[in-house]
mmCIF file as Biopython writes it, N, C-alpha, C and O atoms, coordinates in Angstrom:
data_model
#
loop_
_atom_site.group_PDB
_atom_site.id
_atom_site.type_symbol
_atom_site.label_atom_id
_atom_site.label_alt_id
_atom_site.label_comp_id
_atom_site.label_asym_id
_atom_site.label_entity_id
_atom_site.label_seq_id
_atom_site.pdbx_PDB_ins_code
_atom_site.Cartn_x
_atom_site.Cartn_y
_atom_site.Cartn_z
_atom_site.occupancy
_atom_site.B_iso_or_equiv
_atom_site.auth_seq_id
_atom_site.auth_asym_id
_atom_site.pdbx_PDB_model_num
ATOM 1   N N  . UNK A ? 1  ? 0.857   -1.177 0.000   1.0 0.0 1  A 1 
ATOM 2   C CA . UNK A ? 1  ? 0.000   0.000  0.000   1.0 0.0 1  A 1 
ATOM 3   C C  . UNK A ? 1  ? 0.898   1.234  0.000   1.0 0.0 1  A 1 
ATOM 4   O O  . UNK A ? 1  ? 1.716   1.416  0.902   1.0 0.0 1  A 1 
ATOM 5   N N  . UNK A ? 2  ? 0.742   2.063  -1.001  1.0 0.0 2  A 1 
ATOM 6   C CA . UNK A ? 2  ? 1.580   3.259  -1.069  1.0 0.0 2  A 1 
ATOM 7   C C  . UNK A ? 2  ? 0.890   4.442  -0.384  1.0 0.0 2  A 1 
ATOM 8   O O  . UNK A ? 2  ? -0.227  4.324  0.120   1.0 0.0 2  A 1 
ATOM 9   N N  . UNK A ? 3  ? 1.575   5.570  -0.378  1.0 0.0 3  A 1 
ATOM 10  C CA . UNK A ? 3  ? 1.094   6.729  0.372   1.0 0.0 3  A 1 
ATOM 11  C C  . UNK A ? 3  ? -0.178  7.343  -0.167  1.0 0.0 3  A 1 
ATOM 12  O O  . UNK A ? 3  ? -1.033  7.784  0.600   1.0 0.0 3  A 1 
ATOM 13  N N  . UNK A ? 4  ? -0.308  7.376  -1.486  1.0 0.0 4  A 1 
ATOM 14  C CA . UNK A ? 4  ? -1.480  8.028  -2.068  1.0 0.0 4  A 1 
ATOM 15  C C  . UNK A ? 4  ? -2.742  7.206  -1.823  1.0 0.0 4  A 1 
ATOM 16  O O  . UNK A ? 4  ? -3.796  7.767  -1.524  1.0 0.0 4  A 1 
ATOM 17  N N  . UNK A ? 5  ? -2.644  5.883  -1.947  1.0 0.0 5  A 1 
ATOM 18  C CA . UNK A ? 5  ? -3.828  5.063  -1.690  1.0 0.0 5  A 1 
ATOM 19  C C  . UNK A ? 5  ? -4.224  5.141  -0.215  1.0 0.0 5  A 1 
ATOM 20  O O  . UNK A ? 5  ? -5.412  5.151  0.107   1.0 0.0 5  A 1 
ATOM 21  N N  . UNK A ? 6  ? -3.244  5.198  0.673   1.0 0.0 6  A 1 
ATOM 22  C CA . UNK A ? 6  ? -3.544  5.353  2.091   1.0 0.0 6  A 1 
ATOM 23  C C  . UNK A ? 6  ? -4.236  6.681  2.360   1.0 0.0 6  A 1 
ATOM 24  O O  . UNK A ? 6  ? -5.206  6.738  3.116   1.0 0.0 6  A 1 
ATOM 25  N N  . UNK A ? 7  ? -3.742  7.741  1.745   1.0 0.0 7  A 1 
ATOM 26  C CA . UNK A ? 7  ? -4.353  9.060  1.901   1.0 0.0 7  A 1 
ATOM 27  C C  . UNK A ? 7  ? -5.789  9.065  1.380   1.0 0.0 7  A 1 
ATOM 28  O O  . UNK A ? 7  ? -6.676  9.637  2.013   1.0 0.0 7  A 1 
ATOM 29  N N  . UNK A ? 8  ? -6.021  8.433  0.233   1.0 0.0 8  A 1 
ATOM 30  C CA . UNK A ? 8  ? -7.372  8.386  -0.319  1.0 0.0 8  A 1 
ATOM 31  C C  . UNK A ? 8  ? -8.313  7.592  0.583   1.0 0.0 8  A 1 
ATOM 32  O O  . UNK A ? 8  ? -9.479  7.956  0.735   1.0 0.0 8  A 1 
ATOM 33  N N  . UNK A ? 9  ? -7.811  6.505  1.186   1.0 0.0 9  A 1 
ATOM 34  C CA . UNK A ? 9  ? -8.643  5.757  2.125   1.0 0.0 9  A 1 
ATOM 35  C C  . UNK A ? 9  ? -9.007  6.609  3.334   1.0 0.0 9  A 1 
ATOM 36  O O  . UNK A ? 9  ? -10.159 6.608  3.766   1.0 0.0 9  A 1 
ATOM 37  N N  . UNK A ? 10 ? -8.036  7.334  3.884   1.0 0.0 10 A 1 
ATOM 38  C CA . UNK A ? 10 ? -8.317  8.179  5.049   1.0 0.0 10 A 1 
ATOM 39  C C  . UNK A ? 10 ? -9.291  9.300  4.711   1.0 0.0 10 A 1 
ATOM 40  O O  . UNK A ? 10 ? -10.180 9.607  5.506   1.0 0.0 10 A 1 
ATOM 41  N N  . UNK A ? 11 ? -9.135  9.911  3.549   1.0 0.0 11 A 1 
ATOM 42  C CA . UNK A ? 11 ? -10.062 10.973 3.130   1.0 0.0 11 A 1 
ATOM 43  C C  . UNK A ? 11 ? -11.465 10.398 2.942   1.0 0.0 11 A 1 
ATOM 44  O O  . UNK A ? 11 ? -12.451 11.011 3.352   1.0 0.0 11 A 1 
ATOM 45  N N  . UNK A ? 12 ? -11.550 9.227  2.325   1.0 0.0 12 A 1 
ATOM 46  C CA . UNK A ? 12 ? -12.852 8.594  2.128   1.0 0.0 12 A 1 
ATOM 47  C C  . UNK A ? 12 ? -13.535 8.254  3.436   1.0 0.0 12 A 1 
ATOM 48  O O  . UNK A ? 12 ? -14.737 8.470  3.587   1.0 0.0 12 A 1 
ATOM 49  N N  . UNK A ? 13 ? -12.772 7.720  4.390   1.0 0.0 13 A 1 
ATOM 50  C CA . UNK A ? 13 ? -13.362 7.397  5.687   1.0 0.0 13 A 1 
ATOM 51  C C  . UNK A ? 13 ? -13.749 8.657  6.455   1.0 0.0 13 A 1 
ATOM 52  O O  . UNK A ? 13 ? -14.752 8.667  7.168   1.0 0.0 13 A 1 
ATOM 53  N N  . UNK A ? 14 ? -12.953 9.723  6.312   1.0 0.0 14 A 1 
ATOM 54  C CA . UNK A ? 14 ? -13.290 10.997 6.954   1.0 0.0 14 A 1 
ATOM 55  C C  . UNK A ? 14 ? -14.606 11.551 6.400   1.0 0.0 14 A 1 
ATOM 56  O O  . UNK A ? 14 ? -15.471 11.993 7.157   1.0 0.0 14 A 1 
ATOM 57  N N  . UNK A ? 15 ? -14.747 11.521 5.079   1.0 0.0 15 A 1 
ATOM 58  C CA . UNK A ? 15 ? -15.977 12.019 4.473   1.0 0.0 15 A 1 
ATOM 59  C C  . UNK A ? 15 ? -17.168 11.135 4.817   1.0 0.0 15 A 1 
ATOM 60  O O  . UNK A ? 15 ? -18.279 11.632 5.007   1.0 0.0 15 A 1 
ATOM 61  N N  . UNK A ? 16 ? -16.944 9.838  4.897   1.0 0.0 16 A 1 
ATOM 62  C CA . UNK A ? 16 ? -18.027 8.934  5.271   1.0 0.0 16 A 1 
ATOM 63  C C  . UNK A ? 16 ? -18.477 9.190  6.706   1.0 0.0 16 A 1 
ATOM 64  O O  . UNK A ? 16 ? -19.672 9.167  6.998   1.0 0.0 16 A 1 
ATOM 65  N N  . UNK A ? 17 ? -17.527 9.433  7.593   1.0 0.0 17 A 1 
ATOM 66  C CA . UNK A ? 17 ? -17.878 9.781  8.969   1.0 0.0 17 A 1 
ATOM 67  C C  . UNK A ? 17 ? -18.639 11.091 9.048   1.0 0.0 17 A 1 
ATOM 68  O O  . UNK A ? 17 ? -19.554 11.233 9.859   1.0 0.0 17 A 1 
ATOM 69  N N  . UNK A ? 18 ? -18.268 12.046 8.215   1.0 0.0 18 A 1 
ATOM 70  C CA . UNK A ? 18 ? -19.007 13.306 8.168   1.0 0.0 18 A 1 
ATOM 71  C C  . UNK A ? 18 ? -20.430 13.120 7.678   1.0 0.0 18 A 1 
ATOM 72  O O  . UNK A ? 18 ? -21.355 13.753 8.186   1.0 0.0 18 A 1 
ATOM 73  N N  . UNK A ? 19 ? -20.607 12.251 6.689   1.0 0.0 19 A 1 
ATOM 74  C CA . UNK A ? 19 ? -21.952 11.988 6.173   1.0 0.0 19 A 1 
ATOM 75  C C  . UNK A ? 19 ? -22.823 11.331 7.237   1.0 0.0 19 A 1 
ATOM 76  O O  . UNK A ? 19 ? -23.994 11.681 7.384   1.0 0.0 19 A 1 
ATOM 77  N N  . UNK A ? 20 ? -22.259 10.380 7.979   1.0 0.0 20 A 1 
ATOM 78  C CA . UNK A ? 20 ? -23.019 9.724  9.051   1.0 0.0 20 A 1 
ATOM 79  C C  . UNK A ? 20 ? -23.356 10.728 10.143  1.0 0.0 20 A 1 
ATOM 80  O O  . UNK A ? 20 ? -24.468 10.723 10.671  1.0 0.0 20 A 1 
ATOM 81  N N  . UNK A ? 21 ? -22.405 11.588 10.482  1.0 0.0 21 A 1 
ATOM 82  C CA . UNK A ? 21 ? -22.648 12.591 11.510  1.0 0.0 21 A 1 
ATOM 83  C C  . UNK A ? 21 ? -23.735 13.573 11.077  1.0 0.0 21 A 1 
ATOM 84  O O  . UNK A ? 21 ? -24.607 13.931 11.869  1.0 0.0 21 A 1 
ATOM 85  N N  . UNK A ? 22 ? -23.677 14.006 9.819   1.0 0.0 22 A 1 
ATOM 86  C CA . UNK A ? 22 ? -24.700 14.925 9.324   1.0 0.0 22 A 1 
ATOM 87  C C  . UNK A ? 22 ? -26.063 14.253 9.279   1.0 0.0 22 A 1 
ATOM 88  O O  . UNK A ? 22 ? -27.080 14.902 9.524   1.0 0.0 22 A 1 
ATOM 89  N N  . UNK A ? 23 ? -26.098 12.957 8.967   1.0 0.0 23 A 1 
ATOM 90  C CA . UNK A ? 23 ? -27.366 12.235 8.923   1.0 0.0 23 A 1 
ATOM 91  C C  . UNK A ? 23 ? -27.978 12.157 10.319  1.0 0.0 23 A 1 
ATOM 92  O O  . UNK A ? 23 ? -29.192 12.293 10.473  1.0 0.0 23 A 1 
ATOM 93  N N  . UNK A ? 24 ? -27.144 11.937 11.334  1.0 0.0 24 A 1 
ATOM 94  C CA . UNK A ? 24 ? -27.647 11.869 12.703  1.0 0.0 24 A 1 
ATOM 95  C C  . UNK A ? 24 ? -28.141 13.224 13.188  1.0 0.0 24 A 1 
ATOM 96  O O  . UNK A ? 24 ? -29.010 13.288 14.058  1.0 0.0 24 A 1 
ATOM 97  N N  . UNK A ? 25 ? -27.594 14.317 12.635  1.0 0.0 25 A 1 
ATOM 98  C CA . UNK A ? 25 ? -28.013 15.655 13.025  1.0 0.0 25 A 1 
ATOM 99  C C  . UNK A ? 25 ? -29.194 16.158 12.199  1.0 0.0 25 A 1 
ATOM 100 O O  . UNK A ? 25 ? -29.629 17.298 12.366  1.0 0.0 25 A 1 
ATOM 101 N N  . UNK A ? 26 ? -29.709 15.318 11.317  1.0 0.0 26 A 1 
ATOM 102 C CA . UNK A ? 26 ? -30.857 15.667 10.450  1.0 0.0 26 A 1 
ATOM 103 C C  . UNK A ? 26 ? -30.556 16.862 9.548   1.0 0.0 26 A 1 
ATOM 104 O O  . UNK A ? 26 ? -31.393 17.745 9.366   1.0 0.0 26 A 1 
ATOM 105 N N  . UNK A ? 27 ? -29.353 16.873 8.990   1.0 0.0 27 A 1 
ATOM 106 C CA . UNK A ? 27 ? -28.961 17.928 8.060   1.0 0.0 27 A 1 
ATOM 107 C C  . UNK A ? 27 ? -29.665 17.700 6.713   1.0 0.0 27 A 1 
ATOM 108 O O  . UNK A ? 27 ? -30.271 16.647 6.512   1.0 0.0 27 A 1 
ATOM 109 N N  . UNK A ? 28 ? -29.595 18.670 5.790   1.0 0.0 28 A 1 
ATOM 110 C CA . UNK A ? 28 ? -30.248 18.494 4.490   1.0 0.0 28 A 1 
ATOM 111 C C  . UNK A ? 28 ? -29.708 17.278 3.729   1.0 0.0 28 A 1 
ATOM 112 O O  . UNK A ? 28 ? -28.522 16.958 3.799   1.0 0.0 28 A 1 
ATOM 113 N N  . UNK A ? 29 ? -30.598 16.620 3.013   1.0 0.0 29 A 1 
ATOM 114 C CA . UNK A ? 29 ? -30.252 15.387 2.316   1.0 0.0 29 A 1 
ATOM 115 C C  . UNK A ? 29 ? -29.217 15.616 1.226   1.0 0.0 29 A 1 
ATOM 116 O O  . UNK A ? 29 ? -28.393 14.738 0.972   1.0 0.0 29 A 1 
ATOM 117 N N  . UNK A ? 30 ? -29.239 16.758 0.585   1.0 0.0 30 A 1 
ATOM 118 C CA . UNK A ? 30 ? -28.285 17.037 -0.483  1.0 0.0 30 A 1 
ATOM 119 C C  . UNK A ? 30 ? -26.844 17.045 0.003   1.0 0.0 30 A 1 
ATOM 120 O O  . UNK A ? 30 ? -25.942 16.576 -0.691  1.0 0.0 30 A 1 
ATOM 121 N N  . UNK A ? 31 ? -26.638 17.576 1.185   1.0 0.0 31 A 1 
ATOM 122 C CA . UNK A ? 31 ? -25.287 17.607 1.756   1.0 0.0 31 A 1 
ATOM 123 C C  . UNK A ? 31 ? -24.821 16.193 2.074   1.0 0.0 31 A 1 
ATOM 124 O O  . UNK A ? 31 ? -23.664 15.849 1.833   1.0 0.0 31 A 1 
ATOM 125 N N  . UNK A ? 32 ? -25.714 15.381 2.611   1.0 0.0 32 A 1 
ATOM 126 C CA . UNK A ? 32 ? -25.365 14.006 2.967   1.0 0.0 32 A 1 
ATOM 127 C C  . UNK A ? 32 ? -25.053 13.197 1.714   1.0 0.0 32 A 1 
ATOM 128 O O  . UNK A ? 32 ? -24.100 12.419 1.699   1.0 0.0 32 A 1 
ATOM 129 N N  . UNK A ? 33 ? -25.849 13.376 0.668   1.0 0.0 33 A 1 
ATOM 130 C CA . UNK A ? 33 ? -25.614 12.655 -0.588  1.0 0.0 33 A 1 
ATOM 131 C C  . UNK A ? 33 ? -24.288 13.085 -1.202  1.0 0.0 33 A 1 
ATOM 132 O O  . UNK A ? 33 ? -23.531 12.247 -1.691  1.0 0.0 33 A 1 
ATOM 133 N N  . UNK A ? 34 ? -24.007 14.356 -1.180  1.0 0.0 34 A 1 
ATOM 134 C CA . UNK A ? 34 ? -22.749 14.861 -1.742  1.0 0.0 34 A 1 
ATOM 135 C C  . UNK A ? 34 ? -21.543 14.309 -0.978  1.0 0.0 34 A 1 
ATOM 136 O O  . UNK A ? 34 ? -20.556 13.913 -1.597  1.0 0.0 34 A 1 
ATOM 137 N N  . UNK A ? 35 ? -21.606 14.279 0.342   1.0 0.0 35 A 1 
ATOM 138 C CA . UNK A ? 35 ? -20.524 13.699 1.134   1.0 0.0 35 A 1 
ATOM 139 C C  . UNK A ? 35 ? -20.396 12.199 0.890   1.0 0.0 35 A 1 
ATOM 140 O O  . UNK A ? 35 ? -19.287 11.668 0.843   1.0 0.0 35 A 1 
ATOM 141 N N  . UNK A ? 36 ? -21.521 11.519 0.735   1.0 0.0 36 A 1 
ATOM 142 C CA . UNK A ? 36 ? -21.492 10.087 0.467   1.0 0.0 36 A 1 
ATOM 143 C C  . UNK A ? 36 ? -20.868 9.765  -0.879  1.0 0.0 36 A 1 
ATOM 144 O O  . UNK A ? 36 ? -20.101 8.810  -1.003  1.0 0.0 36 A 1 
ATOM 145 N N  . UNK A ? 37 ? -21.198 10.563 -1.890  1.0 0.0 37 A 1 
ATOM 146 C CA . UNK A ? 37 ? -20.609 10.360 -3.216  1.0 0.0 37 A 1 
ATOM 147 C C  . UNK A ? 37 ? -19.113 10.629 -3.181  1.0 0.0 37 A 1 
ATOM 148 O O  . UNK A ? 37 ? -18.330 9.874  -3.756  1.0 0.0 37 A 1 
ATOM 149 N N  . UNK A ? 38 ? -18.713 11.705 -2.505  1.0 0.0 38 A 1 
ATOM 150 C CA . UNK A ? 38 ? -17.289 12.006 -2.381  1.0 0.0 38 A 1 
ATOM 151 C C  . UNK A ? 38 ? -16.537 10.919 -1.637  1.0 0.0 38 A 1 
ATOM 152 O O  . UNK A ? 38 ? -15.418 10.565 -2.010  1.0 0.0 38 A 1 
ATOM 153 N N  . UNK A ? 39 ? -17.148 10.389 -0.585  1.0 0.0 39 A 1 
ATOM 154 C CA . UNK A ? 39 ? -16.515 9.315  0.177   1.0 0.0 39 A 1 
ATOM 155 C C  . UNK A ? 39 ? -16.377 8.063  -0.667  1.0 0.0 39 A 1 
ATOM 156 O O  . UNK A ? 39 ? -15.336 7.406  -0.644  1.0 0.0 39 A 1 
ATOM 157 N N  . UNK A ? 40 ? -17.411 7.732  -1.405  1.0 0.0 40 A 1 
ATOM 158 C CA . UNK A ? 40 ? -17.355 6.553  -2.265  1.0 0.0 40 A 1 
ATOM 159 C C  . UNK A ? 40 ? -16.302 6.683  -3.354  1.0 0.0 40 A 1 
ATOM 160 O O  . UNK A ? 40 ? -15.589 5.726  -3.655  1.0 0.0 40 A 1 
ATOM 161 N N  . UNK A ? 41 ? -16.207 7.864  -3.940  1.0 0.0 41 A 1 
ATOM 162 C CA . UNK A ? 41 ? -15.203 8.073  -4.986  1.0 0.0 41 A 1 
ATOM 163 C C  . UNK A ? 41 ? -13.790 8.000  -4.417  1.0 0.0 41 A 1 
ATOM 164 O O  . UNK A ? 41 ? -12.904 7.431  -5.053  1.0 0.0 41 A 1 
ATOM 165 N N  . UNK A ? 42 ? -13.564 8.563  -3.235  1.0 0.0 42 A 1 
ATOM 166 C CA . UNK A ? 42 ? -12.234 8.516  -2.629  1.0 0.0 42 A 1 
ATOM 167 C C  . UNK A ? 42 ? -11.856 7.087  -2.246  1.0 0.0 42 A 1 
ATOM 168 O O  . UNK A ? 42 ? -10.721 6.662  -2.464  1.0 0.0 42 A 1 
ATOM 169 N N  . UNK A ? 43 ? -12.806 6.345  -1.674  1.0 0.0 43 A 1 
ATOM 170 C CA . UNK A ? 43 ? -12.518 4.959  -1.314  1.0 0.0 43 A 1 
ATOM 171 C C  . UNK A ? 43 ? -12.269 4.103  -2.546  1.0 0.0 43 A 1 
ATOM 172 O O  . UNK A ? 43 ? -11.380 3.251  -2.539  1.0 0.0 43 A 1 
ATOM 173 N N  . UNK A ? 44 ? -13.041 4.317  -3.597  1.0 0.0 44 A 1 
ATOM 174 C CA . UNK A ? 44 ? -12.843 3.559  -4.833  1.0 0.0 44 A 1 
ATOM 175 C C  . UNK A ? 44 ? -11.509 3.893  -5.480  1.0 0.0 44 A 1 
ATOM 176 O O  . UNK A ? 44 ? -10.821 3.003  -5.980  1.0 0.0 44 A 1 
ATOM 177 N N  . UNK A ? 45 ? -11.142 5.157  -5.476  1.0 0.0 45 A 1 
ATOM 178 C CA . UNK A ? 45 ? -9.847  5.559  -6.052  1.0 0.0 45 A 1 
ATOM 179 C C  . UNK A ? 45 ? -8.702  4.977  -5.235  1.0 0.0 45 A 1 
ATOM 180 O O  . UNK A ? 45 ? -7.691  4.564  -5.803  1.0 0.0 45 A 1 
ATOM 181 N N  . UNK A ? 46 ? -8.840  4.936  -3.925  1.0 0.0 46 A 1 
ATOM 182 C CA . UNK A ? 46 ? -7.814  4.330  -3.086  1.0 0.0 46 A 1 
ATOM 183 C C  . UNK A ? 46 ? -7.683  2.841  -3.333  1.0 0.0 46 A 1 
ATOM 184 O O  . UNK A ? 46 ? -6.578  2.299  -3.343  1.0 0.0 46 A 1 
ATOM 185 N N  . UNK A ? 47 ? -8.824  2.175  -3.534  1.0 0.0 47 A 1 
ATOM 186 C CA . UNK A ? 47 ? -8.786  0.741  -3.803  1.0 0.0 47 A 1 
ATOM 187 C C  . UNK A ? 47 ? -8.189  0.440  -5.176  1.0 0.0 47 A 1 
ATOM 188 O O  . UNK A ? 47 ? -7.477  -0.550 -5.343  1.0 0.0 47 A 1 
ATOM 189 N N  . UNK A ? 48 ? -8.477  1.283  -6.144  1.0 0.0 48 A 1 
ATOM 190 C CA . UNK A ? 48 ? -7.945  1.045  -7.483  1.0 0.0 48 A 1 
ATOM 191 C C  . UNK A ? 48 ? -6.449  1.335  -7.579  1.0 0.0 48 A 1 
ATOM 192 O O  . UNK A ? 48 ? -5.778  0.812  -8.468  1.0 0.0 48 A 1 
ATOM 193 N N  . UNK A ? 49 ? -5.921  2.156  -6.682  1.0 0.0 49 A 1 
ATOM 194 C CA . UNK A ? 49 ? -4.492  2.467  -6.694  1.0 0.0 49 A 1 
ATOM 195 C C  . UNK A ? 49 ? -3.645  1.443  -5.961  1.0 0.0 49 A 1 
ATOM 196 O O  . UNK A ? 49 ? -2.419  1.558  -5.937  1.0 0.0 49 A 1 
ATOM 197 N N  . UNK A ? 50 ? -4.284  0.434  -5.357  1.0 0.0 50 A 1 
ATOM 198 C CA . UNK A ? 50 ? -3.529  -0.605 -4.654  1.0 0.0 50 A 1 
ATOM 199 C C  . UNK A ? 50 ? -2.668  -1.384 -5.640  1.0 0.0 50 A 1 
ATOM 200 O O  . UNK A ? 50 ? -2.981  -1.454 -6.829  1.0 0.0 50 A 1 
ATOM 201 N N  . UNK A ? 51 ? -1.595  -1.960 -5.146  1.0 0.0 51 A 1 
ATOM 202 C CA . UNK A ? 51 ? -0.671  -2.682 -6.001  1.0 0.0 51 A 1 
ATOM 203 C C  . UNK A ? 51 ? -1.168  -4.070 -6.400  1.0 0.0 51 A 1 
ATOM 204 O O  . UNK A ? 51 ? -0.581  -4.697 -7.281  1.0 0.0 51 A 1 
ATOM 205 N N  . UNK A ? 52 ? -2.229  -4.559 -5.775  1.0 0.0 52 A 1 
ATOM 206 C CA . UNK A ? 52 ? -2.699  -5.892 -6.088  1.0 0.0 52 A 1 
ATOM 207 C C  . UNK A ? 52 ? -3.363  -5.979 -7.463  1.0 0.0 52 A 1 
ATOM 208 O O  . UNK A ? 52 ? -3.512  -7.077 -8.000  1.0 0.0 52 A 1 
ATOM 209 N N  . UNK A ? 53 ? -3.761  -4.853 -8.039  1.0 0.0 53 A 1 
ATOM 210 C CA . UNK A ? 53 ? -4.444  -4.866 -9.329  1.0 0.0 53 A 1 
ATOM 211 C C  . UNK A ? 53 ? -3.477  -4.936 -10.507 1.0 0.0 53 A 1 
ATOM 212 O O  . UNK A ? 53 ? -3.892  -5.262 -11.619 1.0 0.0 53 A 1 
ATOM 213 N N  . UNK A ? 54 ? -2.208  -4.641 -10.289 1.0 0.0 54 A 1 
ATOM 214 C CA . UNK A ? 54 ? -1.269  -4.645 -11.418 1.0 0.0 54 A 1 
ATOM 215 C C  . UNK A ? 54 ? -0.490  -5.936 -11.519 1.0 0.0 54 A 1 
ATOM 216 O O  . UNK A ? 54 ? 0.338   -6.089 -12.418 1.0 0.0 54 A 1 
#
């Protein structure tokens, strides 16, 4: 696991935690969806950058 994939995983988990926190606070749905999409994209990019795929 290299540095960039690790960073993308941490960013994705941070955004996912923010989405869960906003959902518990009953924030607007658009903000939660946007954070969820960003988290999913960061986690997917981190997974695709792993060395096991090459």
